[in-house]
C-alpha positions as CSV (number, residue, x, y, z in Angstrom):
1,X,131.5,88.5,20.5
2,X,133.5,90.8,18.6
3,X,136.8,92.9,19.4
4,X,134.6,95.8,19.3
5,X,132.7,94.7,21.5
6,X,135.5,94.6,24.0
7,X,135.9,97.9,26.2
8,X,138.8,99.6,24.7
9,X,140.7,99.4,28.0
10,X,140.3,95.6,28.5
11,X,142.2,94.8,24.7
12,X,144.8,97.8,26.2
13,X,145.5,96.0,29.0
14,X,146.1,92.6,26.8
15,X,148.7,94.0,24.7
16,X,152.0,92.9,24.7
17,X,154.4,94.4,26.7
18,X,156.6,96.9,26.6
19,X,159.5,95.4,28.8
20,X,159.5,92.0,26.0
21,X,159.4,94.4,23.4
22,X,162.5,96.4,25.4
23,X,164.4,93.4,25.7
24,X,163.6,92.3,22.5
25,X,164.6,94.8,20.4
26,X,167.9,95.8,23.1
27,X,169.2,92.9,22.3
28,X,168.9,93.0,18.5
29,X,170.8,96.3,18.7
30,X,173.3,94.6,21.2
31,X,174.0,91.8,19.2
32,X,174.3,94.4,16.4
33,X,176.9,96.5,18.1
34,X,179.2,92.7,19.3
35,X,178.8,92.2,15.7
36,X,180.2,95.5,14.0
37,X,182.7,95.0,17.1
38,X,184.0,91.9,15.8
39,X,184.1,93.5,12.0
40,X,186.7,95.8,13.1
41,X,188.1,94.5,15.5
42,X,189.3,91.3,13.2
43,X,189.1,93.6,10.0
44,X,186.5,90.8,8.1
45,X,182.3,92.4,7.9
46,X,182.0,88.9,7.9
47,X,181.2,88.6,11.9
48,X,178.8,91.4,11.3
49,X,177.4,89.2,8.8
50,X,177.5,86.0,11.1
51,X,175.8,88.6,13.9
52,X,172.6,88.4,11.5
53,X,172.8,85.0,12.0
54,X,172.4,85.6,16.0
55,X,169.4,87.9,15.6
56,X,167.4,85.6,13.7
57,X,168.2,83.0,16.6
58,X,167.3,85.4,18.4
59,X,163.8,85.5,16.5
60,X,163.3,81.5,16.7
61,X,163.4,81.9,20.8
62,X,161.6,85.1,21.1
63,X,159.0,82.5,18.8
64,X,159.9,79.4,21.3
65,X,159.9,80.8,24.5
66,X,156.2,79.9,25.2
67,X,156.2,84.2,27.3
68,X,152.7,85.3,25.6
69,X,151.1,82.4,26.3
70,X,151.8,82.0,30.1
71,X,151.1,86.1,30.0
72,X,147.9,85.7,29.2
73,X,147.3,82.7,31.4
74,X,148.1,85.2,34.2
75,X,146.1,87.9,33.0
76,X,143.2,85.5,32.4
77,X,143.8,83.5,35.8
78,X,143.8,87.4,37.2
79,X,140.5,88.1,36.0
80,X,138.8,84.9,37.0
81,X,139.2,85.8,40.1
82,X,136.4,88.3,40.7
83,X,134.5,87.8,37.3
84,X,132.7,85.7,39.0
85,X,130.5,87.6,41.5
86,X,130.5,90.4,38.9
87,X,128.4,88.1,36.4
88,X,126.5,86.9,39.5
89,X,125.2,90.8,40.1
90,X,124.7,91.5,36.5
91,X,122.5,88.0,36.6
92,X,120.6,88.4,39.0
93,X,120.3,92.4,38.1
94,X,119.1,91.9,34.8
95,X,117.4,88.2,34.4
96,X,115.0,89.1,31.2
97,X,118.2,89.1,30.0
98,X,119.5,85.8,30.6
99,X,116.0,84.6,28.9
100,X,115.1,84.1,32.8
101,X,111.6,84.5,34.6
102,X,112.3,85.4,37.7
103,X,111.9,82.5,39.9
104,X,114.9,80.8,39.9
105,X,116.7,79.5,42.7
106,X,119.9,80.8,43.9
107,X,121.5,77.6,42.8
108,X,119.9,78.0,39.1
109,X,121.3,81.7,39.3
110,X,124.7,80.6,40.2
111,X,125.0,77.9,37.4
112,X,124.0,80.9,34.4
113,X,126.2,82.4,35.9
114,X,129.0,80.4,35.9
115,X,128.6,79.3,32.5
116,X,128.0,83.3,31.6
117,X,130.7,83.7,32.8
118,X,133.3,80.9,31.3
119,X,132.2,81.9,27.4
120,X,133.0,85.2,28.4
121,X,136.5,84.4,30.0
122,X,136.6,82.4,26.0
123,X,135.8,85.5,24.8
124,X,137.8,87.6,26.0
125,X,140.8,84.8,25.8
126,X,140.4,84.1,22.0
127,X,140.4,88.3,21.2
128,X,143.3,88.8,23.7
129,X,145.8,85.7,22.4
130,X,144.4,87.2,18.5
131,X,145.9,90.5,19.5
132,X,148.7,89.6,21.4
133,X,150.2,87.2,18.8
134,X,149.5,89.6,15.8
135,X,151.9,92.0,18.2
136,X,154.0,89.4,18.6
137,X,154.4,88.0,15.5
138,X,154.8,91.7,14.2
139,X,157.9,92.2,16.5
140,X,159.4,88.9,15.6
141,X,158.8,88.9,11.9
142,X,160.5,92.9,11.8
143,X,163.9,90.9,14.3
144,X,163.8,88.1,12.0
145,X,163.7,90.5,8.8
146,X,166.4,92.3,10.3
147,X,169.1,89.6,11.3
148,X,168.5,87.9,7.8
149,X,168.7,91.0,5.9
150,X,172.1,91.6,8.0
151,X,173.1,87.8,7.6
152,X,172.7,87.8,3.9
153,X,174.8,91.1,2.9
154,X,176.2,92.3,5.9
155,X,179.6,91.4,4.3
156,X,179.4,92.9,1.8
157,X,180.1,96.3,3.4
158,X,183.5,95.7,2.3
159,X,182.6,97.0,-0.6
160,X,181.5,100.7,1.3
161,X,183.9,100.7,4.4
162,X,187.0,98.8,3.4
163,X,188.4,97.2,6.7
164,X,191.2,94.8,5.3
165,X,194.0,97.1,3.6
């Protein structure tokens, strides 16, 4: 099953939650603000550069948190609770699509529906995890890049805005 075969509504539900991004960007902004405050308070831009190092660590912590795996498991478990009945109805209604002749027992239909449901969940899980990781990695990479630039060049702001007299 390709990403184009899964309805857009399902893919939208599998996007990284907005709250995760808000927390990530708020934390990044707060660390920057604290770094700027510390730099003005102690009169040295090196504190702002160190804030960049903390931002890089934040990016690594976001990756290591396992948040996306937990979120994906939660959604797949919710789908798994309602999906088997729907798949069974589809198998019973469209027997020809599953290579059935119409004389199968209820147990055989249930077994076929379970296999089809498992296949669908695997496909949805693969596509969704790709979407999640792509979206999450973009956020993490951007935060890590910002942190690295601040870490590497933050103390050079002394040349533009001297804090020491």
